[in-house]
Structures are given as C-alpha cells and as structure tokens.
PyMOL Python script that loads the backbone (N, CA, C, O; Angstrom):
from pymol import cmd

cmd.read_pdbstr("""\
ATOM      1  N   MET A   1     -19.406  -2.218 -13.403  1.00  0.00           N
ATOM      2  CA  MET A   1     -17.779  -2.691 -12.698  1.00  0.00           C
ATOM      3  C   MET A   1     -17.826  -1.960 -11.831  1.00  0.00           C
ATOM      4  O   MET A   1     -18.469  -0.975 -12.195  1.00  0.00           O
ATOM      5  N   SER A   2     -17.342  -1.829 -10.373  1.00  0.00           N
ATOM      6  CA  SER A   2     -17.066  -1.370  -9.780  1.00  0.00           C
ATOM      7  C   SER A   2     -15.624  -0.984  -9.869  1.00  0.00           C
ATOM      8  O   SER A   2     -14.868  -1.363 -10.764  1.00  0.00           O
ATOM      9  N   ASP A   3     -15.172   0.110  -8.477  1.00  0.00           N
ATOM     10  CA  ASP A   3     -14.268   1.276  -8.494  1.00  0.00           C
ATOM     11  C   ASP A   3     -13.544   0.407  -7.296  1.00  0.00           C
ATOM     12  O   ASP A   3     -12.317   0.399  -7.399  1.00  0.00           O
ATOM     13  N   THR A   4     -14.064  -0.306  -6.209  1.00  0.00           N
ATOM     14  CA  THR A   4     -13.746  -0.756  -5.439  1.00  0.00           C
ATOM     15  C   THR A   4     -13.815  -1.974  -5.451  1.00  0.00           C
ATOM     16  O   THR A   4     -14.679  -2.204  -4.605  1.00  0.00           O
ATOM     17  N   PRO A   5     -13.289  -3.452  -6.075  1.00  0.00           N
ATOM     18  CA  PRO A   5     -13.739  -4.358  -6.502  1.00  0.00           C
ATOM     19  C   PRO A   5     -12.969  -4.986  -4.596  1.00  0.00           C
ATOM     20  O   PRO A   5     -13.619  -5.696  -3.828  1.00  0.00           O
ATOM     21  N   ARG A   6     -11.511  -4.449  -4.297  1.00  0.00           N
ATOM     22  CA  ARG A   6     -11.119  -5.602  -3.993  1.00  0.00           C
ATOM     23  C   ARG A   6     -11.797  -5.102  -2.246  1.00  0.00           C
ATOM     24  O   ARG A   6     -11.621  -5.882  -1.310  1.00  0.00           O
ATOM     25  N   THR A   7     -12.375  -4.062  -2.078  1.00  0.00           N
ATOM     26  CA  THR A   7     -13.619  -3.828  -0.978  1.00  0.00           C
ATOM     27  C   THR A   7     -14.422  -4.276  -1.185  1.00  0.00           C
ATOM     28  O   THR A   7     -14.838  -5.032  -0.306  1.00  0.00           O
ATOM     29  N   ASP A   8     -15.165  -4.169  -2.363  1.00  0.00           N
ATOM     30  CA  ASP A   8     -16.481  -4.653  -2.364  1.00  0.00           C
ATOM     31  C   ASP A   8     -16.309  -6.877  -2.058  1.00  0.00           C
ATOM     32  O   ASP A   8     -17.174  -7.548  -1.494  1.00  0.00           O
ATOM     33  N   GLU A   9     -14.998  -7.425  -2.634  1.00  0.00           N
ATOM     34  CA  GLU A   9     -15.234  -8.743  -1.750  1.00  0.00           C
ATOM     35  C   GLU A   9     -15.258  -8.792  -0.766  1.00  0.00           C
ATOM     36  O   GLU A   9     -15.643  -9.910  -0.425  1.00  0.00           O
ATOM     37  N   ASN A  10     -14.925  -7.786   0.537  1.00  0.00           N
ATOM     38  CA  ASN A  10     -15.454  -8.191   1.815  1.00  0.00           C
ATOM     39  C   ASN A  10     -16.291  -6.951   2.306  1.00  0.00           C
ATOM     40  O   ASN A  10     -15.962  -6.313   3.306  1.00  0.00           O
ATOM     41  N   GLU A  11     -17.414  -6.643   1.525  1.00  0.00           N
ATOM     42  CA  GLU A  11     -18.577  -6.198   1.506  1.00  0.00           C
ATOM     43  C   GLU A  11     -19.561  -6.673   2.786  1.00  0.00           C
ATOM     44  O   GLU A  11     -19.517  -5.793   3.646  1.00  0.00           O
ATOM     45  N   PHE A  12     -20.329  -7.654   3.136  1.00  0.00           N
ATOM     46  CA  PHE A  12     -21.327  -8.695   3.814  1.00  0.00           C
ATOM     47  C   PHE A  12     -19.536  -9.218   4.985  1.00  0.00           C
ATOM     48  O   PHE A  12     -19.456 -10.074   5.866  1.00  0.00           O
ATOM     49  N   ASP A  13     -18.794  -8.586   4.625  1.00  0.00           N
ATOM     50  CA  ASP A  13     -17.623  -9.671   5.802  1.00  0.00           C
ATOM     51  C   ASP A  13     -17.190  -8.125   6.068  1.00  0.00           C
ATOM     52  O   ASP A  13     -17.239  -7.151   5.317  1.00  0.00           O
ATOM     53  N   TRP A  14     -16.662  -8.283   7.679  1.00  0.00           N
ATOM     54  CA  TRP A  14     -16.152  -6.876   8.703  1.00  0.00           C
ATOM     55  C   TRP A  14     -14.170  -6.954   7.515  1.00  0.00           C
ATOM     56  O   TRP A  14     -13.382  -7.857   7.235  1.00  0.00           O
ATOM     57  N   VAL A  15     -14.222  -5.907   7.315  1.00  0.00           N
ATOM     58  CA  VAL A  15     -12.759  -5.498   6.729  1.00  0.00           C
ATOM     59  C   VAL A  15     -12.021  -6.045   7.626  1.00  0.00           C
ATOM     60  O   VAL A  15     -12.618  -6.036   8.702  1.00  0.00           O
ATOM     61  N   THR A  16     -11.077  -6.483   7.688  1.00  0.00           N
ATOM     62  CA  THR A  16     -10.023  -6.283   8.600  1.00  0.00           C
ATOM     63  C   THR A  16      -8.088  -4.928   8.608  1.00  0.00           C
ATOM     64  O   THR A  16      -7.322  -4.290   7.885  1.00  0.00           O
ATOM     65  N   ALA A  17      -8.370  -5.316   9.964  1.00  0.00           N
ATOM     66  CA  ALA A  17      -7.157  -3.717  10.199  1.00  0.00           C
ATOM     67  C   ALA A  17      -6.043  -4.639   8.950  1.00  0.00           C
ATOM     68  O   ALA A  17      -5.816  -4.058   7.888  1.00  0.00           O
ATOM     69  N   SER A  18      -5.541  -5.773   9.143  1.00  0.00           N
ATOM     70  CA  SER A  18      -4.480  -5.405   7.706  1.00  0.00           C
ATOM     71  C   SER A  18      -4.766  -5.143   6.593  1.00  0.00           C
ATOM     72  O   SER A  18      -3.994  -4.548   5.841  1.00  0.00           O
ATOM     73  N   PHE A  19      -6.424  -5.699   6.125  1.00  0.00           N
ATOM     74  CA  PHE A  19      -6.638  -5.489   4.568  1.00  0.00           C
ATOM     75  C   PHE A  19      -6.063  -3.227   5.013  1.00  0.00           C
ATOM     76  O   PHE A  19      -5.119  -2.509   4.680  1.00  0.00           O
ATOM     77  N   ALA A  20      -7.236  -3.050   5.808  1.00  0.00           N
ATOM     78  CA  ALA A  20      -7.293  -1.290   5.625  1.00  0.00           C
ATOM     79  C   ALA A  20      -6.180  -0.923   5.756  1.00  0.00           C
ATOM     80  O   ALA A  20      -5.909   0.169   5.255  1.00  0.00           O
ATOM     81  N   ARG A  21      -5.531  -1.375   6.186  1.00  0.00           N
ATOM     82  CA  ARG A  21      -3.468  -0.409   6.475  1.00  0.00           C
ATOM     83  C   ARG A  21      -3.407  -1.210   5.290  1.00  0.00           C
ATOM     84  O   ARG A  21      -4.387  -0.556   4.933  1.00  0.00           O
ATOM     85  N   LYS A  22      -3.203  -1.996   4.331  1.00  0.00           N
ATOM     86  CA  LYS A  22      -2.590  -1.991   3.585  1.00  0.00           C
ATOM     87  C   LYS A  22      -2.869  -1.140   1.842  1.00  0.00           C
ATOM     88  O   LYS A  22      -2.055  -0.902   0.949  1.00  0.00           O
ATOM     89  N   LEU A  23      -4.438  -0.858   1.935  1.00  0.00           N
ATOM     90  CA  LEU A  23      -4.750  -0.190   0.973  1.00  0.00           C
ATOM     91  C   LEU A  23      -4.704   1.076   1.482  1.00  0.00           C
ATOM     92  O   LEU A  23      -4.720   2.006   0.675  1.00  0.00           O
ATOM     93  N   GLU A  24      -4.636   1.376   2.996  1.00  0.00           N
ATOM     94  CA  GLU A  24      -3.615   2.864   3.535  1.00  0.00           C
ATOM     95  C   GLU A  24      -2.479   2.808   2.686  1.00  0.00           C
ATOM     96  O   GLU A  24      -2.464   3.565   1.715  1.00  0.00           O
ATOM     97  N   ARG A  25      -1.219   1.795   2.949  1.00  0.00           N
ATOM     98  CA  ARG A  25      -0.334   2.247   2.238  1.00  0.00           C
ATOM     99  C   ARG A  25      -0.296   2.554   1.045  1.00  0.00           C
ATOM    100  O   ARG A  25       0.361   3.572   0.828  1.00  0.00           O
ATOM    101  N   GLU A  26      -1.027   1.772  -0.374  1.00  0.00           N
ATOM    102  CA  GLU A  26      -1.077   1.721  -1.118  1.00  0.00           C
ATOM    103  C   GLU A  26      -1.624   3.290  -1.986  1.00  0.00           C
ATOM    104  O   GLU A  26      -1.316   3.413  -3.172  1.00  0.00           O
ATOM    105  N   LEU A  27      -2.363   4.317  -1.335  1.00  0.00           N
ATOM    106  CA  LEU A  27      -3.027   5.265  -1.212  1.00  0.00           C
ATOM    107  C   LEU A  27      -1.791   6.199  -0.891  1.00  0.00           C
ATOM    108  O   LEU A  27      -1.677   7.242  -1.534  1.00  0.00           O
ATOM    109  N   ASN A  28      -0.902   5.881   0.036  1.00  0.00           N
ATOM    110  CA  ASN A  28       0.301   6.909   0.793  1.00  0.00           C
ATOM    111  C   ASN A  28       1.030   6.679  -0.337  1.00  0.00           C
ATOM    112  O   ASN A  28       1.259   7.680  -1.016  1.00  0.00           O
ATOM    113  N   ALA A  29       1.507   5.519  -0.768  1.00  0.00           N
ATOM    114  CA  ALA A  29       2.943   5.480  -2.196  1.00  0.00           C
ATOM    115  C   ALA A  29       2.090   6.296  -2.934  1.00  0.00           C
ATOM    116  O   ALA A  29       2.352   7.497  -2.873  1.00  0.00           O
ATOM    117  N   ALA A  30       1.254   6.001  -3.535  1.00  0.00           N
ATOM    118  CA  ALA A  30      -0.140   6.745  -5.063  1.00  0.00           C
ATOM    119  C   ALA A  30       0.189   8.667  -4.675  1.00  0.00           C
ATOM    120  O   ALA A  30       1.015   9.206  -5.411  1.00  0.00           O
ATOM    121  N   ASN A  31      -0.177   9.151  -4.060  1.00  0.00           N
ATOM    122  CA  ASN A  31      -0.505   9.914  -3.359  1.00  0.00           C
ATOM    123  C   ASN A  31       1.382  10.668  -3.208  1.00  0.00           C
ATOM    124  O   ASN A  31       1.581  11.730  -3.797  1.00  0.00           O
ATOM    125  N   GLU A  32       2.060  10.294  -2.758  1.00  0.00           N
ATOM    126  CA  GLU A  32       3.215  10.162  -2.896  1.00  0.00           C
ATOM    127  C   GLU A  32       4.190  10.447  -4.731  1.00  0.00           C
ATOM    128  O   GLU A  32       5.147  11.179  -4.985  1.00  0.00           O
ATOM    129  N   ARG A  33       3.426   9.550  -5.603  1.00  0.00           N
ATOM    130  CA  ARG A  33       4.154   9.318  -6.712  1.00  0.00           C
ATOM    131  C   ARG A  33       3.463  10.547  -6.949  1.00  0.00           C
ATOM    132  O   ARG A  33       4.151  11.543  -7.171  1.00  0.00           O
ATOM    133  N   ILE A  34       2.192  10.643  -6.939  1.00  0.00           N
ATOM    134  CA  ILE A  34       1.579  12.225  -7.966  1.00  0.00           C
ATOM    135  C   ILE A  34       2.242  13.339  -7.238  1.00  0.00           C
ATOM    136  O   ILE A  34       2.683  14.185  -8.016  1.00  0.00           O
ATOM    137  N   LYS A  35       2.453  13.605  -5.937  1.00  0.00           N
ATOM    138  CA  LYS A  35       3.429  14.288  -5.824  1.00  0.00           C
ATOM    139  C   LYS A  35       4.651  15.291  -6.226  1.00  0.00           C
ATOM    140  O   LYS A  35       4.842  16.503  -6.324  1.00  0.00           O
ATOM    141  N   ARG A  36       5.373  14.054  -6.402  1.00  0.00           N
ATOM    142  CA  ARG A  36       6.617  13.445  -7.277  1.00  0.00           C
ATOM    143  C   ARG A  36       6.725  13.945  -9.110  1.00  0.00           C
ATOM    144  O   ARG A  36       7.408  14.581  -9.913  1.00  0.00           O
ATOM    145  N   LEU A  37       5.600  13.177  -8.984  1.00  0.00           N
ATOM    146  CA  LEU A  37       5.402  13.904 -10.540  1.00  0.00           C
ATOM    147  C   LEU A  37       4.440  15.208 -11.350  1.00  0.00           C
ATOM    148  O   LEU A  37       4.321  15.477 -12.546  1.00  0.00           O
ATOM    149  N   GLU A  38       3.849  15.839 -10.119  1.00  0.00           N
ATOM    150  CA  GLU A  38       3.534  17.018 -10.145  1.00  0.00           C
ATOM    151  C   GLU A  38       4.909  17.899  -9.989  1.00  0.00           C
ATOM    152  O   GLU A  38       5.034  18.896 -10.701  1.00  0.00           O
ATOM    153  N   GLU A  39       5.959  17.532  -9.046  1.00  0.00           N
ATOM    154  CA  GLU A  39       7.323  18.289  -8.664  1.00  0.00           C
ATOM    155  C   GLU A  39       7.705  18.884 -10.316  1.00  0.00           C
ATOM    156  O   GLU A  39       7.980  20.019 -10.704  1.00  0.00           O
ATOM    157  N   ALA A  40       7.580  17.569 -11.055  1.00  0.00           N
ATOM    158  CA  ALA A  40       8.077  17.270 -11.902  1.00  0.00           C
ATOM    159  C   ALA A  40       8.228  17.997 -12.707  1.00  0.00           C
ATOM    160  O   ALA A  40       9.301  18.369 -13.183  1.00  0.00           O
ATOM    161  N   GLY A  41       6.908  18.395 -13.055  1.00  0.00           N
ATOM    162  CA  GLY A  41       6.246  18.677 -14.497  1.00  0.00           C
ATOM    163  C   GLY A  41       6.474  20.234 -14.054  1.00  0.00           C
ATOM    164  O   GLY A  41       6.834  21.083 -14.869  1.00  0.00           O
ATOM    165  N   ASP A  42       6.211  20.533 -12.595  1.00  0.00           N
ATOM    166  CA  ASP A  42       6.651  22.260 -12.550  1.00  0.00           C
ATOM    167  C   ASP A  42       7.409  22.041 -12.647  1.00  0.00           C
ATOM    168  O   ASP A  42       7.293  21.348 -13.658  1.00  0.00           O
ATOM    169  N   ALA A  43       8.550  22.014 -12.365  1.00  0.00           N
ATOM    170  CA  ALA A  43      10.273  21.888 -12.823  1.00  0.00           C
ATOM    171  C   ALA A  43      10.106  21.815 -14.543  1.00  0.00           C
ATOM    172  O   ALA A  43      11.208  21.953 -15.073  1.00  0.00           O
ATOM    173  N   LEU A  44       9.112  21.651 -15.421  1.00  0.00           N
ATOM    174  CA  LEU A  44       9.640  20.849 -17.171  1.00  0.00           C
ATOM    175  C   LEU A  44       8.871  21.812 -17.392  1.00  0.00           C
ATOM    176  O   LEU A  44       9.287  22.460 -18.352  1.00  0.00           O
ATOM    177  N   ALA A  45       7.594  22.373 -16.799  1.00  0.00           N
ATOM    178  CA  ALA A  45       7.051  23.846 -17.198  1.00  0.00           C
ATOM    179  C   ALA A  45       7.589  24.772 -16.722  1.00  0.00           C
ATOM    180  O   ALA A  45       7.199  25.764 -17.338  1.00  0.00           O
ATOM    181  N   ASN A  46       8.396  25.091 -15.830  1.00  0.00           N
ATOM    182  CA  ASN A  46       8.852  26.583 -15.692  1.00  0.00           C
ATOM    183  C   ASN A  46      10.141  27.076 -17.119  1.00  0.00           C
ATOM    184  O   ASN A  46      10.564  28.166 -17.504  1.00  0.00           O
ATOM    185  N   ASN A  47      10.521  24.982 -17.744  1.00  0.00           N
ATOM    186  CA  ASN A  47      11.487  25.997 -18.797  1.00  0.00           C
ATOM    187  C   ASN A  47      11.531  27.000 -19.458  1.00  0.00           C
ATOM    188  O   ASN A  47      12.541  27.274 -20.106  1.00  0.00           O
ATOM    189  N   HIS A  48      10.369  27.836 -19.447  1.00  0.00           N
ATOM    190  CA  HIS A  48       9.974  28.938 -20.494  1.00  0.00           C
ATOM    191  C   HIS A  48       9.248  28.743 -21.574  1.00  0.00           C
ATOM    192  O   HIS A  48       8.864  29.551 -22.419  1.00  0.00           O
ATOM    193  N   ASN A  49       9.064  27.418 -21.463  1.00  0.00           N
ATOM    194  CA  ASN A  49       8.444  26.719 -23.206  1.00  0.00           C
ATOM    195  C   ASN A  49       6.917  26.702 -22.754  1.00  0.00           C
ATOM    196  O   ASN A  49       6.393  25.886 -21.995  1.00  0.00           O
ATOM    197  N   PRO A  50       5.979  28.406 -23.757  1.00  0.00           N
ATOM    198  CA  PRO A  50       4.532  28.312 -23.653  1.00  0.00           C
ATOM    199  C   PRO A  50       3.885  26.841 -23.677  1.00  0.00           C
ATOM    200  O   PRO A  50       3.357  26.244 -22.738  1.00  0.00           O
ATOM    201  N   PHE A  51       4.074  26.405 -25.043  1.00  0.00           N
ATOM    202  CA  PHE A  51       3.662  25.310 -25.010  1.00  0.00           C
ATOM    203  C   PHE A  51       3.373  24.004 -23.811  1.00  0.00           C
ATOM    204  O   PHE A  51       2.314  23.502 -23.433  1.00  0.00           O
ATOM    205  N   THR A  52       4.645  23.755 -23.468  1.00  0.00           N
ATOM    206  CA  THR A  52       4.840  22.572 -22.482  1.00  0.00           C
ATOM    207  C   THR A  52       4.241  23.419 -21.319  1.00  0.00           C
ATOM    208  O   THR A  52       3.358  22.727 -20.813  1.00  0.00           O
ATOM    209  N   PHE A  53       4.336  24.614 -20.677  1.00  0.00           N
ATOM    210  CA  PHE A  53       3.375  25.509 -19.757  1.00  0.00           C
ATOM    211  C   PHE A  53       2.105  25.202 -19.970  1.00  0.00           C
ATOM    212  O   PHE A  53       1.593  24.550 -19.060  1.00  0.00           O
ATOM    213  N   ILE A  54       1.363  25.483 -20.962  1.00  0.00           N
ATOM    214  CA  ILE A  54       0.175  25.539 -21.067  1.00  0.00           C
ATOM    215  C   ILE A  54      -0.586  23.606 -21.762  1.00  0.00           C
ATOM    216  O   ILE A  54      -1.784  23.434 -21.988  1.00  0.00           O
ATOM    217  N   ASP A  55       0.350  22.640 -21.916  1.00  0.00           N
ATOM    218  CA  ASP A  55       0.374  21.738 -22.207  1.00  0.00           C
ATOM    219  C   ASP A  55       0.036  20.818 -20.852  1.00  0.00           C
ATOM    220  O   ASP A  55      -0.634  19.786 -20.812  1.00  0.00           O
ATOM    221  N   TRP A  56       0.781  21.583 -19.639  1.00  0.00           N
ATOM    222  CA  TRP A  56       1.169  21.055 -17.944  1.00  0.00           C
ATOM    223  C   TRP A  56       0.145  21.612 -17.471  1.00  0.00           C
ATOM    224  O   TRP A  56      -0.571  21.026 -16.659  1.00  0.00           O
ATOM    225  N   ARG A  57      -0.091  22.789 -17.878  1.00  0.00           N
ATOM    226  CA  ARG A  57      -1.587  23.658 -16.688  1.00  0.00           C
ATOM    227  C   ARG A  57      -2.639  22.432 -17.606  1.00  0.00           C
ATOM    228  O   ARG A  57      -3.124  21.922 -16.596  1.00  0.00           O
ATOM    229  N   LYS A  58      -3.007  21.990 -18.260  1.00  0.00           N
ATOM    230  CA  LYS A  58      -4.516  21.412 -18.884  1.00  0.00           C
ATOM    231  C   LYS A  58      -4.258  20.337 -17.968  1.00  0.00           C
ATOM    232  O   LYS A  58      -5.012  20.210 -17.003  1.00  0.00           O
ATOM    233  N   ALA A  59      -3.279  19.529 -18.136  1.00  0.00           N
ATOM    234  CA  ALA A  59      -3.462  18.359 -17.932  1.00  0.00           C
ATOM    235  C   ALA A  59      -3.062  17.935 -16.259  1.00  0.00           C
ATOM    236  O   ALA A  59      -3.121  16.898 -15.598  1.00  0.00           O
ATOM    237  N   LYS A  60      -2.526  19.701 -15.939  1.00  0.00           N
ATOM    238  CA  LYS A  60      -2.766  18.994 -13.871  1.00  0.00           C
ATOM    239  C   LYS A  60      -4.146  19.735 -13.486  1.00  0.00           C
ATOM    240  O   LYS A  60      -4.490  19.935 -12.321  1.00  0.00           O
ATOM    241  N   GLU A  61      -4.903  20.123 -14.638  1.00  0.00           N
ATOM    242  CA  GLU A  61      -6.472  21.081 -14.913  1.00  0.00           C
ATOM    243  C   GLU A  61      -7.118  19.866 -15.011  1.00  0.00           C
ATOM    244  O   GLU A  61      -8.326  20.092 -15.087  1.00  0.00           O
ATOM    245  N   ALA A  62      -6.918  18.849 -15.039  1.00  0.00           N
ATOM    246  CA  ALA A  62      -7.715  17.847 -15.979  1.00  0.00           C
ATOM    247  C   ALA A  62      -8.068  16.566 -14.672  1.00  0.00           C
ATOM    248  O   ALA A  62      -9.058  15.834 -14.703  1.00  0.00           O
ATOM    249  N   LYS A  63      -6.644  16.538 -13.226  1.00  0.00           N
ATOM    250  CA  LYS A  63      -6.810  15.908 -12.291  1.00  0.00           C
ATOM    251  C   LYS A  63      -8.109  16.004 -11.693  1.00  0.00           C
ATOM    252  O   LYS A  63      -8.739  14.972 -11.463  1.00  0.00           O
ATOM    253  N   LEU A  64      -8.542  17.053 -11.437  1.00  0.00           N
ATOM    254  CA  LEU A  64      -9.108  17.132 -10.670  1.00  0.00           C
ATOM    255  C   LEU A  64     -10.759  17.094 -10.836  1.00  0.00           C
ATOM    256  O   LEU A  64     -11.481  17.196  -9.844  1.00  0.00           O
TER     257      LEU A  64
END
""", "prot")
cmd.dss("prot")
cmd.show_as("cartoon", "prot")
cmd.util.cbc("prot")
cmd.orient("prot")
C-alpha cells in the first residue's frame, strides 16, 4: 500500500494545479495543527510535573 494514494491515482497524468493547491492547503493546515498541539504540549509540560515533562519530551522526539 502506498503512502501517497491520491498522487498515485494521477501517476501517469499531469497533476493539475488545483490538485496540487489542494494538497498544499491540506499540508499547511496539518502543519499548523501540529504547531498548535506542540505549543499546547509545551505549556502542559511546563507545569513542573516531571512525569508530564518526560512523557511529552518522549512523544515530541518520536515524531522526528
């Protein structure tokens, strides 16, 4: 199974600008959501609870 199924559907066709723009908008929205979630996680981890901080640091590192 591919990790890019929508692009694969257009593999032998030219990808339209509207399709590329839609993908870019979705990527930008996902990246913005990740940024907000990381900011919220950072704020929660800064509540001086060592267990929260350790769990958050592990989760944040796992995404890389």
